[in-house]
C-alpha angles and dihedrals in degrees: 000000000000093000090049094051090046094052097041092048088073089062094058114099090208096055113120095236093050091052092047095048091045091050092048092049093043095236134113120271090240088061090057092047092050089055094048107040098085095050091045093052090047089051092048093051089046090052093048092050092046090049092052093046097047100035106015 
């Protein structure tokens, strides 16, 4: 559950790190989220599969 929350937090446009990165880059937080949602979902699925293989 901790891995899931850590990975999916990067998809939230109100997360502090997303706001900071968007501000430093001069773009909107939604633009950052649009660029990161596919890798975050792939990482989440990979984590779930690895969890099932190793602990399932």
